[in-house]
C-alpha positions as a printed Julia matrix, in Angstrom:
294×3 Matrix{Float64}:
  -3.16  -22.36   31.43
  -5.33  -21.25   28.55
  -3.45  -19.3    25.86
  -5.02  -16.05   24.75
  -5.77  -15.62   21.03
  -3.14  -12.94   20.56
  -0.5   -15.1    22.28
  -1.55  -18.09   20.14
  -1.25  -16.09   16.9
   2.19  -14.75   17.87
   3.37  -18.22   18.79
   2.05  -19.64   15.53
   3.89  -17.05   13.5
   7.05  -17.68   15.46
   6.81  -21.38   14.59
   6.18  -20.75   10.93
   9.0   -18.2    10.53
  11.5   -19.26   13.21
  14.27  -18.14   13.53
  13.07  -15.12   11.57
  12.28  -12.05   13.73
   8.59  -11.27   14.14
   7.16   -7.8    14.7
   3.53   -8.47   15.67
   1.63   -5.31   16.48
  -1.27   -5.43   18.95
  -3.91   -7.56   17.29
  -6.42   -5.47   15.35
  -4.62   -2.24   16.24
  -5.88   -2.4    19.83
  -3.56   -1.37   22.64
  -3.6    -1.34   26.39
  -3.94    2.25   27.52
  -4.58    5.29   25.45
  -3.05    5.57   21.97
  -2.79    9.14   20.65
  -5.5     9.87   18.1
  -5.27   12.73   15.62
  -7.12   14.04   12.58
  -5.82   14.85    9.11
  -6.84   16.93    6.13
  -5.7    16.6     2.53
  -4.51   19.16   -0.04
  -4.57   18.39   -3.78
  -1.19   18.85   -5.51
  -1.62   17.73   -9.14
  -3.32   15.08  -11.26
  -1.76   11.81  -12.28
  -0.61   11.5   -15.95
  -3.33    8.86  -16.44
  -6.37    7.42  -14.71
  -6.49    5.29  -11.58
  -3.24    6.11   -9.74
  -3.13    3.52   -6.94
   0.52    3.33   -5.95
   3.4     5.68   -5.16
   7.15    5.45   -4.64
   9.9     8.06   -4.26
  12.92    8.01   -6.58
  15.97    9.63   -5.04
  18.65    8.63   -7.59
  18.83    9.51  -11.26
  16.41   12.28  -12.22
  14.55   11.86   -8.94
  10.83   12.4    -8.54
   7.66   10.49   -7.74
   6.7     7.14   -9.24
   2.95    6.62   -9.77
   1.58    3.12  -10.37
  -1.44    2.72  -12.62
  -4.33    0.48  -11.65
  -6.42   -0.68  -14.63
  -9.76   -2.3   -13.94
 -10.2    -6.0   -14.59
 -13.04   -7.24  -16.77
 -15.06   -7.95  -13.61
 -14.24   -4.58  -12.06
 -15.22   -2.79  -15.26
 -18.74   -4.15  -14.86
 -18.83   -3.51  -11.11
 -17.7     0.1   -11.42
 -19.36    0.74  -14.8
 -16.0     1.8   -16.27
 -14.48    1.12  -19.71
 -12.1    -1.81  -20.08
  -8.77   -0.81  -21.68
  -7.87   -3.4   -24.38
  -4.18   -2.75  -23.62
  -3.66   -4.68  -20.39
  -0.15   -3.37  -19.66
  -0.05   -1.13  -16.61
   2.27    1.86  -16.35
   4.64    3.19  -13.77
   4.94    6.93  -14.43
   7.85    8.96  -13.09
   6.91   12.61  -12.61
   8.62   15.56  -11.01
   7.14   17.18   -7.92
   4.97   19.46  -10.08
   3.46   16.48  -11.92
   5.46   16.78  -15.16
   5.96   13.36  -16.81
   9.62   12.29  -16.99
   9.5     8.56  -17.84
   7.06    5.69  -18.37
   7.81    2.06  -17.57
   5.29   -0.58  -18.73
   4.65   -3.73  -16.7
   2.62   -6.95  -16.79
   1.16   -6.28  -13.34
  -2.6    -6.4   -13.1
  -4.92   -4.18  -11.07
  -1.77   -2.67   -9.52
  -2.26   -1.63   -5.93
   1.13   -0.71   -4.49
   4.62   -0.18   -5.81
   8.18    0.32   -4.64
  11.37    1.61   -6.2
  14.72    0.03   -5.27
  17.86   -1.49   -6.83
  17.12    0.41  -10.04
  13.77   -1.3   -10.52
  10.08   -0.7    -9.89
   8.28   -3.41   -7.89
   4.6    -3.54   -8.79
   2.04   -5.27   -6.59
  -0.7    -7.03   -8.56
  -4.09   -7.11   -6.86
  -5.63   -9.45   -9.47
  -4.59  -12.57  -11.37
  -1.78  -13.53  -11.7
  -1.13  -11.65   -8.4
   2.36  -11.33   -6.95
   5.15   -8.75   -7.13
   6.57   -7.8   -10.54
  10.16   -6.56  -10.6
  10.73   -4.48  -13.74
  13.82   -2.51  -14.82
  13.95    0.96  -16.34
  13.71   -0.52  -19.82
  10.37   -2.22  -19.04
  12.08   -5.61  -18.89
  10.6    -7.99  -16.33
  13.24   -9.32  -13.95
  11.06  -11.47  -11.7
   7.51  -12.28  -10.72
   6.97  -13.87   -7.32
   3.95  -14.51   -5.07
   3.53  -13.04   -1.6
   5.05  -15.64    0.78
   3.54  -17.79    3.53
   0.7   -19.42    1.61
   0.23  -23.18    1.73
  -0.87  -23.54   -1.9
   1.53  -20.99   -3.38
  -1.21  -18.5    -4.15
  -0.05  -15.28   -2.55
  -3.3   -13.35   -2.81
  -3.96   -9.66   -3.17
  -1.63   -6.76   -2.45
  -2.43   -3.19   -1.38
   1.01   -1.69   -1.02
   4.74   -2.21   -1.53
   7.69   -0.23   -0.15
  11.46   -0.49   -0.33
  13.28    0.36    2.91
  16.86   -0.34    3.93
  17.22   -2.98    1.22
  14.03   -4.83    2.12
  10.53   -4.97    0.64
   7.47   -4.34    2.79
   4.27   -5.75    1.29
   0.73   -4.87    2.4
  -0.58   -8.44    2.15
  -4.37   -8.69    2.24
  -4.34  -12.44    3.0
  -2.2   -11.8     6.1
  -4.0    -8.63    7.16
  -0.76   -6.7     7.63
   2.54   -5.56    6.2
   5.16   -8.25    5.61
   8.91   -7.61    5.34
  10.6    -9.76    2.68
  14.2   -10.09    1.54
  13.99   -9.1    -2.18
  16.79  -11.47   -3.17
  15.97  -14.67   -1.29
  12.25  -13.92   -0.99
  12.35  -15.06    2.63
   9.73  -13.41    4.87
  11.25  -11.74    7.94
   8.63   -9.81    9.93
   4.9    -9.1    10.03
   2.96   -6.23   11.54
  -0.76   -6.87   11.8
  -2.86   -3.88   10.71
  -6.44   -4.96    9.91
  -9.02   -4.54   12.7
 -12.74   -5.1    13.07
 -13.44   -1.39   12.87
 -11.06   -0.76    9.97
 -10.52   -4.02    8.08
  -9.02   -2.3     5.03
  -5.28   -1.7     4.84
  -3.48   -0.03    2.02
   0.0     1.32    1.36
   2.78    1.93    3.86
   5.51    4.58    4.12
   8.57    5.17    6.3
   9.13    8.63    7.77
  12.46   10.33    8.56
  12.64    8.61   11.94
  12.04    5.13   10.51
   8.48    4.87   11.82
   5.91    3.15    9.62
   2.66    4.75    8.46
  -0.08    2.54    7.0
  -3.34    3.61    5.33
  -6.44    2.05    6.94
 -10.15    2.23    6.16
 -13.59    0.9     6.98
 -15.93   -1.19    4.87
 -18.24    1.22    3.06
 -20.64    1.41    0.13
 -20.07    5.04   -0.85
 -17.61    7.93   -0.63
 -19.84    9.54    2.04
 -19.59    6.43    4.22
 -15.85    6.01    3.79
 -13.69    6.51    6.86
 -10.03    6.39    5.89
  -7.27    6.59    8.43
  -3.61    6.05    9.21
  -1.81    3.92   11.77
   1.69    4.88   12.86
   3.96    2.07   14.1
   7.35    2.03   15.74
   9.71    0.9    12.99
  11.81   -1.21   15.41
   9.17   -2.92   17.53
   5.94   -2.77   15.51
   4.14   -1.08   18.41
   1.15    1.09   17.48
   2.05    4.71   18.29
  -0.81    6.74   16.82
  -4.07    6.53   14.9
  -5.32    9.18   12.51
  -8.76    9.8    11.02
  -9.3    11.89    7.88
 -11.67   14.84    7.94
 -14.93   14.45    5.98
 -14.51   15.5     2.35
 -10.84   14.44    2.2
  -9.2    12.71   -0.74
  -9.38    8.91   -0.61
  -5.88    7.61    0.23
  -4.42    4.6    -1.55
  -0.66    4.87   -2.24
   1.57    6.47    0.39
   5.09    7.98    0.54
   7.06   10.25    2.81
   8.78   13.22    1.12
  10.18   16.5     2.36
   8.75   16.12    5.83
   5.2    15.14    4.9
   3.05   12.26    3.77
   1.8    12.2     0.2
  -0.9     9.94   -1.2
  -3.09    9.37   -4.3
  -6.8     9.0    -4.93
  -7.31    6.15   -7.42
 -11.0     6.73   -8.08
 -11.59    2.98   -7.6
 -12.73    1.83   -4.18
 -14.47   -1.46   -3.25
 -18.17   -0.91   -2.69
 -18.25    2.56   -4.3
 -19.21    3.71   -7.77
 -16.34    4.27  -10.19
 -14.81    7.73   -9.88
 -17.19    8.52   -7.01
 -14.55   10.44   -5.08
 -14.48   14.14   -6.13
 -10.68   13.93   -5.91
 -10.28   11.04   -8.35
  -6.87   10.96  -10.01
  -5.21   13.52   -7.75
  -1.9    13.29   -5.92
  -2.28   15.04   -2.58
  -0.47   15.89    0.64
  -1.6    14.93    4.13
  -1.54   17.38    6.98
  -1.95   15.89   10.48
  -3.43   18.2    13.09
């Protein structure tokens, strides 16, 4: 009997990761039957302390607040987006209160940061450019570890578009794998994968866990301008990986990159850097904003 592509992919992952549990969502976000579809609008809250906020994480201990990860352009991106190249290559993690007031700055060696987490007293910064990988940095800006996204043959983990800490595990939006990968932060063993990328919306970005443990992931189409951009959200069952809902943003919305759940709502950031667009093309560049789903 001929094996379907989806069954083959699931079997292949099971072989690679066995006996690790696999959460493989419907390939490309497609489901049998109707999946609820909603729309969302965005409301600007405050601006980031610095340019290009492309990652968010919630801090519940200590002073509490919102971590914002800075994405500096690479030399190549500076030319592509016609943006200045900062000679200081360190990238910041800013802790702000919920009004945007700066509380603390941690500096990291991450590059082109696109996703961050906070857990075990550290920030975990996802580098989307060389040397790639996840940078674990303590509150004194001391680097604890730097490791590549798992499951590559040659040890090159590839790009990252999101990182989240949940129940003692790291979830990484791995571009090479087209989905979010759960990893044990101590052993660095991969444990589960939810496929997100689809033909219609090949872009995936950050992920967040809501109060029920469901997983929200930013999605998007391939586009050459802000006007052509079609960002969205996928909501997955946090226990099975099943796709529960899709969301499309209303025209004119902020461009979502990072994502967190706080106080009963989703919050995101508009980096001002988007593949295929001009630099700072979004009118909401640099803003932290809330997401209201209708």
